[in-house]
N, C-alpha and C positions, 0 to 999 in steps of 0.2 A: 387667369385660369377660368374664372366664371364666365367671362365674355366668350371664351373659346367653347366651353361646354354648351352655352345657349346657342351659339352660332351653328355648331355641329347638329344640335337637335333640330333647329329650324331648317337646315339643309336636308337632313335625312328624313325628317318626319312631317314637314310642312310643305316645302316647295323647293324645287331645284334652283330657283332664282336666287336663293340665299347662298349659292356656292361661292360667289365672290366674297361675301361677308365671312364665310368660314375660312377661306384661304387667308384673308387679311387677319382674322383673329389668330390663325396659326402662326403667322409671321410675328405678330405682336407678342404672342405667347413665347415664341423662341427668344425674343429680345429680353423679355421679363425673366425667363428661365435662366438665361446667361448670367444676369445679375444675381439672381437668387442662389444658383448653385455655385457660382464663383465665390460669393460671400460665405456660403455655408461651409465649403471645403476649407477656406482660409481660416475661418473662425474655429472650426473643429480642430484643426491641426495646430494652430497657433496658440490657442488657449491651454493646450495640454502640455504637461511635462513629458519628458522623453519616455517615461514608463507608464504614460496614460493615454497615448495616442490611439491604441486599440480600444481602450475603454471609452474614450470620448466619441470615436466614430461608432462604436457599438451602441452607445446610448442614443446617439442621433438616429441611427438606422432603426433601432427599436421604436423610438417615438414616432419617427417618420412613417414607419410601416403600420403603426396603429391607425393611421388615416386609411390605408388600404384595407385593413381588417374591418374597420367600421363601414367603409364603403361597400365591401363585399357582403357583409351581413345585411346592410340596408337593401342592397340589390336582391339578396336572397329573400328577405321578408316581403318586399314589394312584389316580387314575381312568383311567390309560392301560392299554392292552392291545389284543389283537386286535379286529377290527371287531365280531365277534359277542359280545365281552365288554365292549364299551364301556359305561361307566356312564351312565345317563340322569339320575342325580341324585347329589348329593354323598354320599360314603360316610361311615359312622360314624367310620372311622379319621381322615378329614379333620377332622371336628368336634373329636375329642379331641386330635388333634395341635395344633390351634389353641389349644385350652384350655390345654394344657401350656405352649405358648409365651407365652400371656398371663400366666399365673401366674409363669413364670420372669422375664418382663420386669418385672412388678411388684416382685418381690423384688430384682432387680438395681437398679432405680431407687431403691428405699427405702434401700439401703446405699451407693450410689455417686454419686447426684446431689449436687453440692456446694451447701452453703447459700449463699444470696445474700450474706450478710455476709462470706463468704470470697472473693468474686469481685472482681477488680481489672481495670479496663478497660485497653485497650492503651496509654493515655497515663499510666497509673500511678494514676489516681483510683479510689477505691472506689465500688462501687455501693451507694447508700443507698435502702432501701425504708422509707418512713415508715409506722410501724404505726398502725392505727386502733384506739383503745381503746373500751371499752364506752360511755363518755360521748359519744364522737364518732360513734357508730353511726348515729343519726338524721340527723345532719348529712351523713354520707357518703351515706346513701340519697337525701337531697335533691340532692346533687351528681350522683349517678347519674341521678336523674330529669331533671336539667337537660340531659342528653345528648339527650333527645328534642326539645329546642328548639335544640340546638347546630347552627349553620349548616353546618359541615363534615360532621358526622355525618349530617345530613338529606340533604345532597347526595350523600353516598357510599352512602346506603341502597340505591338501585337496583343498584349494583355489588355490595354485600354480599349482597343477596338472590339475585342471579344466580350468585354464586360457588359455591354448593352446590346450586342448584336442578336443574342438569342431570344429577346423578348418577342420579336415578330413571330418566331416559330412557336415558342411556348404558349403565347396567348392566342395565336391564330391556329396553329396546327394541332394543339392539344386541347386547351380549354375552349377555344372558339368552335372547333370542328366537331368535337366529340359529345359535348354536353348541352342540355337545354338551359334556358335563361336562369332559373333559380339555382341550378347546380353550378353554373359558372360563377354566380355570386358567392356561393358557399365555398367553392374551390379557391376563389381569389382571397377570401378571408383566411383560409387555412394556409395558403401559399405565403401571404405577407406575414402571418403570425410566426410561422416557422422561420422565415427569413429574418425577421427582427430578433427573435430570441437567439438563433444560432450565431448571428453577427455579434451580439453582446457576449455570448459565451466564448467565441473564438478570439475576439479582441481582448477581452478582460482576462480570461483564464488560460490563454496560451501565448498570444503574441506579446502581451505586456508582462508576462510572468517571468521574472528574472531567474527564478529557481529552475527553469527549464533550459538554462544556458545563456550565453551571451547573445546580444542582439543579432549578430551575424548567424549564429547557429539557429536561432528561432526563425530568421528569415529563410534560411535554406530548408530547414525541416518543415516549416509552415508551407512553403511552396510545394514540397513533395506531397504532404498530406492533402492539401487543398486540390492539387492537380489530380491526385488519385480519385478523390471524391467526385470531382468535376467530370473526369473521363468515365467514371462509373455511371454517372447520369446519362451520358450520351450512348453508352452501351445499352443501358436499359431502354432508352428511347428507340434505338435502332431495332432491338429485338421486338418491341411492341409494335412499332410502325410497320415493319415488314411481315410480321406474323399475322397481323389482323387484316392487312391490305388497305387500311383506311388512308386516304389521301385527299387532296383538294378536289372538291366536287364529288367525293365518294365517302361521306361520313356515315355513321350509323343512323338508321331510320326506323323508329323515331330516335332522336338524340338521347343519350344516356342520362338517366335521372339518378339522384343520390339514393333513391329507394330501390335501385335495381340490383342490389347485392353484389355478387361476384363480378358482374359486368361493369360495375362502378369501381370496385376496389383497385384493380390493376392500373387503369389510367389515372385514378385519383392519387395513388401512391407515387406514380411517376411524376405527376405535377407537383406534389409535395417535395419530392426529391429535387426537382428543379428549383424550388424556392430555397432549399438548403444550399445547393451549389451556388446559386446566384449570390446569396449573402456572403459566402466564404470568399468568393472571387472579389466582390466589391470591397470587403473589409481588408483583405490582404493588399489590394491595390492602393487604398488610401494609407494603410499602415506603412508600406514600403516607401511611398512618396514622403511621408512624414519622417521616415528614418534617414532620408537623404539630407534633409536640411531642417534647421530650427528657426531660420529667419522668416518672419511674417511676410516680408516682401518677396523673398524667393519662393516661399510656399504659395503665395497668391499667384505667381506666374505658373508654377507647376500645376496647381489646381486648374487654372484657366486652360492650360494645354490639355490636361486630362479630360476636362469636360468638353472642350472643343473637339478633340479627336474622338472621344466616346460618342458624342452626338453625331459626328460625321459617319461613324460606323453604323449607328442605329438608323441614320437616314438611308444608307445604302441597303440595309436589311429590309426596311419597309418598302423601298422602291422595288426590290426583288419580289417581295410579297405582292405588291400592287400589280406587278407585271404578270402575275398568274403562275409564277414558278411553283412547281409541285413541292409539297411539304417534305417529301423524301429528299429532294435536292437540297432544300433549305436545311434539313437535318444534317446532311453530310457536310455542308459548309460549316455549320456550328461545330461539329465534331472535329473537323480539320483545324479550325481556328483554336480549339481547345488544346490541340497538340502543338501547334506552331508557337504559341506564346511561351511555352515552358523553357526552352533553351535560353532565349535572350533574357527572360526574367531571372533565371538562375544566375546569369552573369552579373546582373545588378545585385542580387542577393549576396553574392560573394564579396561585393564591394562595400556592403553596409558596415559601418564602424560600430563597435560595441558601445562607444560613448561619443555622442556628437559634440560639436564645439560651438556654442552660442556666440563666443567672442569672435571667432573667425567669420561666421556668417554676418554678424553685426558690422565687423570691420569691412567686409566685402560690400555691404549695403552703403556704408559711409563713403568708401572709395568710389562706388558707382555714382553716388550723389555728387561727390567732389568733382569727379571727371565731367559730369554734365554741367556743373556750375562753372568750371573753368572754360568749357566750350561756349557757354552762354556769355561769359564775360568777354571772351575773345571776339565773339560775334558783335557785341555791343561796341567794343573798342574799334573794330574794323569799320563799323557803320559811322562812328564818331569821326574817325580819320577821313573817311570819304566825304563827310559833310564839310569838314574843315578845308579839305582840298578844293571842294567846289566853291566855298566862300572865297578862298584866296584867288581862285581863278576868276571869279566874278569881279573882285576888286581890281585885279590887274587889267 
């Protein structure tokens, strides 16, 4: 992440000759993010008891977003000043401050994140991650491939795609287009603060709360409530976008500053609302994936599918942004996706069991490993027989 931030700075602020370096850094960042987010999701859902999965993800999202809050306030502080000295772009100090925080975070994680083998659940049971050895590698890849025919994953795909698609519009068409540099920093801090807190509240005080009904009931009712809030966000955005006339290449001049009173309030509250809806969608997506299975191996596959498809959707959204597509068009795509994901996700919610079965998922994992071991032994025996036949042929 630090290498990426430095590369983007050199490309954008120093010389275009650093474009290749920035592209390489982006690819490396993608590989690193795949490992990071795959491990994060697996750990979050596997460490939790059935009635803690919303809590664990909410805690993660709250802590994770504190980085965004800190970054936003740092950007706000570094870019603030008198009107005539307001920065129109992010300063070098902002970039290098972020780089320092990224490196510090990496070092901290390396030394202080506890190994999974040392983790014990709330009920006293140990967390067991089944390792995949080299001989099982091809079999594991086949199991991952089966996810693309898995009924639950296919039905959740519209939700997964939508869950990161909107960032291109929200941070480009709202925060990036309408506000000056210090106000963008302030808005980002508020966005991530609301997102973190609301995720924790939703996961802990509704999705995990057994007093609100069985898990299937909470899955259905949670989807209805979260979808209503999410659709309200896009209705608010449509009204503001089309009533003001702002669009790509046609933003306010000068950009809106947090001192501008009423002119600042309406788009600021819209952006805060976006942070709320974002967190609820993300929390529900992780929670319902955790409600489908308790097996660490199965969950690792589900999370990998989730992050892969989610990143693919975000990639398409940023390509659309880079191609110069109007923000009105991007807004309508976001609103359409918010409608499309509801019916298939509802189907999955109706399939959620009130009580999962760790034994069944563990047996499924053991059977999966047994089948791969049998296949491996058959391959070895076949190779041995071929060698013996060749030796006999040579003797004759």
